[in-house]
C-alpha positions as CSV (number, residue, x, y, z in Angstrom):
1,M,0.0,0.0,0.0
2,I,1.2,3.5,-0.8
3,K,2.2,5.3,2.4
4,G,3.4,8.7,3.4
5,D,2.3,12.1,4.7
6,T,3.9,14.2,2.0
7,V,4.0,14.0,-1.8
8,H,7.6,13.0,-1.7
9,E,7.0,10.2,0.8
10,R,4.1,8.8,-1.2
11,K,6.2,9.0,-4.4
12,L,9.0,7.0,-2.7
13,S,6.5,4.5,-1.5
14,L,5.0,4.2,-5.0
15,A,8.4,3.9,-6.6
16,E,9.2,0.9,-4.4
17,I,5.9,-0.8,-5.2
18,V,6.5,-0.2,-9.0
19,K,10.0,-1.5,-8.8
20,D,8.9,-4.7,-7.0
21,H,5.9,-5.1,-9.4
22,L,8.2,-4.9,-12.5
23,K,10.7,-7.3,-11.0
24,K,7.8,-9.8,-10.4
25,L,7.1,-9.4,-14.1
26,G,10.7,-10.4,-14.9
27,K,11.8,-6.8,-15.7
28,N,14.9,-5.1,-14.3
29,A,14.0,-2.0,-12.3
30,E,15.7,0.4,-10.0
31,L,15.0,3.7,-8.3
32,A,16.8,6.8,-9.6
33,F,17.1,10.1,-7.7
34,N,17.4,13.8,-8.8
35,Q,17.5,12.9,-12.5
36,S,17.1,15.7,-15.1
37,N,15.5,15.1,-18.5
38,S,16.3,16.7,-21.8
39,A,13.7,19.5,-21.1
40,G,15.5,20.4,-17.9
41,H,12.9,19.0,-15.5
42,T,14.4,17.3,-12.5
43,D,12.6,14.3,-10.8
44,R,13.3,13.7,-7.2
45,V,12.5,10.0,-7.7
46,L,11.6,7.9,-10.6
47,V,12.0,4.3,-11.8
48,K,14.4,3.2,-14.5
49,S,13.6,-0.2,-15.9
50,D,13.6,-2.5,-18.9
51,I,10.4,-0.8,-20.1
52,G,11.9,2.7,-19.9
53,T,12.0,5.6,-17.5
54,I,8.8,5.9,-15.4
55,H,7.5,9.1,-13.9
56,L,5.5,8.7,-10.6
57,T,2.3,10.5,-9.6
58,T,0.3,9.6,-6.6
59,T,-2.5,11.1,-4.5
60,S,-3.6,10.7,-0.9
61,S,-7.3,10.9,-2.0
62,N,-9.2,7.6,-2.0
63,D,-12.2,9.3,-3.6
64,P,-12.8,7.2,-6.8
65,N,-14.0,10.4,-8.6
66,A,-11.0,12.5,-7.6
67,S,-8.8,13.8,-10.4
68,L,-5.0,14.0,-10.6
69,V,-3.1,17.0,-11.9
70,T,-1.2,16.4,-15.2
71,G,0.2,19.9,-15.7
72,G,-0.9,23.5,-16.1
73,F,0.8,25.2,-13.1
74,I,3.3,27.1,-15.2
75,E,4.1,27.4,-18.8
76,K,5.6,24.2,-20.2
77,E,4.4,22.4,-17.1
78,Q,4.4,19.0,-18.9
79,D,8.1,19.1,-19.4
80,F,8.2,16.3,-16.8
81,I,7.0,13.8,-19.5
82,K,9.9,14.4,-21.8
83,D,12.1,11.2,-22.1
84,K,9.6,9.1,-20.1
85,S,8.2,5.9,-21.4
86,F,5.3,5.8,-18.8
87,I,3.7,7.8,-16.1
88,C,2.7,5.6,-13.3
89,Y,-0.4,6.8,-11.4
90,G,-0.9,5.3,-8.0
91,W,-3.6,5.6,-5.3
92,V,-5.2,3.6,-2.5
93,A,-9.0,3.0,-2.8
94,K,-11.4,3.1,0.1
95,D,-11.2,-0.7,0.4
96,K,-7.4,-0.4,0.8
97,R,-6.6,-1.9,-2.7
98,T,-3.6,-0.1,-4.3
99,F,-4.0,0.9,-8.0
100,I,-0.9,1.1,-10.1
101,M,-1.7,2.4,-13.6
102,F,0.9,2.9,-16.3
103,V,-0.1,5.5,-18.9
104,E,1.9,6.4,-22.0
105,P,2.8,10.2,-21.9
106,E,1.3,11.0,-25.2
107,N,-2.1,10.3,-23.6
108,I,-1.9,13.2,-21.2
109,V,-0.4,15.9,-23.5
110,G,-2.4,19.1,-23.1
111,L,-4.5,17.9,-20.2
112,E,-4.5,19.9,-16.9
113,G,-6.1,17.1,-15.0
114,I,-7.1,13.5,-15.4
115,S,-9.7,11.4,-13.5
116,K,-9.0,8.0,-12.1
117,Q,-11.7,6.7,-14.5
118,Q,-9.8,8.2,-17.4
119,I,-6.5,6.8,-16.1
120,T,-8.1,3.3,-15.9
121,Q,-9.3,3.6,-19.5
122,L,-5.9,4.8,-20.8
123,R,-3.8,2.4,-18.8
124,N,-1.4,0.0,-20.4
125,R,-3.0,-3.3,-19.5
126,E,0.3,-5.3,-19.7
127,F,1.9,-3.4,-16.8
128,S,-1.0,-1.9,-14.8
129,T,-2.3,-3.8,-11.7
130,V,-4.4,-3.6,-8.6
131,V,-2.8,-4.9,-5.4
132,A,-5.0,-6.2,-2.6
């Protein structure tokens, strides 16, 4: 289950879950810290793996209708998706299941927010999972 009181703590927790999940699928995966991409965005934590570099986004909300931010804070806010193979969205539902949804970056270009329902529809079914 994703744990943490701050955004960074939740991202670290999600990163460990994603790494372990990918390893169970037979993929190499490791955490990377303070990595800058070609657009100049620096991620405090991400996952580098056989399926590419994965950006992590998580929320503390267990509301099934809650949306997650995908950009729009400042000009060029979506620079974080540059050089990423997937964005992994993670959240814990009211029933304590942990959702781990991998979405290709091109699916969120131009969006300022995305609902959990949209994420579920856009997810890569090969890598996405729900952990009880």
